[in-house]
Every structure is written in structure tokens, then in C-alpha cells.
C-alpha positions, 0 to 999 in steps of 0.5 A: 498302718503297721505297728511302728506307726502307732505309739505304744499307749501308757497307762499309768501303773494304777490303772493296770489290774495287775498291781492292784491283784498283787497287793491284795493279798498281803492287804488281807493279811494286815486286815486279818491280823488286826481283827486277830490282834483285836479278838485277843486283846479284847478277850482273856482266857480264863483257862490259864490257872495262875497258881498251879502247884496251888490247884494240884493240892486241892486235888486231894481235897476234892478226892476226899469230898468224893469218897465222903460221898460213897461213905454217906451212900449219896446219890441224886436224881436232877429234873430241870423243868421244860423252860429251863428255869427250874431244878428238882432234886431227889437224894438219897443218904443223909438229907442236909438242911440245904444244897448247893447245885453248880452247872459249869460250862465246859469252856466259858466260865460267864455261862456258869450257874450254881444255884442253892437248893431248899428242901421240899420233903424228906429227900426232895429238893427245889432251886430256881435256875437261870439257865443258858442253853448249852449242848453239855454241862459239867454239874456239881452238887454238894453240901452248903459245909462241902464235906461232899460232892457228886459230879457228872455231866449233863448233856442236853440231848440225853433228856431232863433227868440225869443220876449222879452217884459217887465216883470210885 
């Protein structure tokens, strides 16, 4: 038998593999676009500041607090318990009644923690904190009136003691 005697077998288009292979690319793009849209709508961007001018003016007040810490001779050592539930601070300089310690996550504001430290004895303060494991924290130690502050960066791999000194 030769080819002319057999009619060509035609299958419907949906039984051919090539239309499905060609349509799979745009289909994946549509699904990825919908997933990206859902992520953008469901999660806000807390890093954007609404009032840039007001934030810029606040920088001068922050620098004054750093200078006040240097003039007061403040220096602190922070120690975290092994389970991360207790923080103890040794402060040199004029000892205030209480201190405020803020641990700020670099990118996720919902992980920020703040604790009030109460005096144990002269120069020693302690407070309970519910700390979430993170590789890096920005640390701010200040008095309750926010007249001065000490800042630093606490990395998990550096260990349990952080020394905070005033910025010059």
C-alpha cells in the first residue's frame, strides 16, 4: 500500500501536544501575576514615610540626644539571657530612675520590641523581653524623658554582650 491509499488521520487540536505546550507559558505568567498582585495588596510597605520634611527635622533632635549621651559620659553593656527572655544592662554615667530599651528589626516593624528596664542596684537595670530570633537588631537605649540615647547594632553571631558607647 502506498500513502495515497491511506487518508491522513486528523486529530482535533486539543489532542495535539504543541498547542498545550505553547499555551503553558502565558498561563504561568498569568498565575504569577495574580500571585504578585495578591502579595502587593495583602502586605503594606511600612518602610515608606509619609512626611519627609517632618522626619528630616527630627534628625536634628536625634543628633542632640547623641551629643547629650556623650556629654553625660554614658556607656552601657547589654546582656541577654540564653533563652532571650531577660535583658540586663550595666550603665555608667548619671543613673536615671528607669531606662527604655528598643530592639528594632531592620526591615519588619512588627518584630520591633521595646522594654522598660528597672534598676536592680547602682548602675544595673533589668527587664523582661519577648525577643524573636533575628540575625540583626538595631538597639536604642535611652532614658524615659528621651534626653539622651545610646545606639548600636546587635548581631546574633556576636554573642550575648553588646557594648553601647555614644557616637561622636
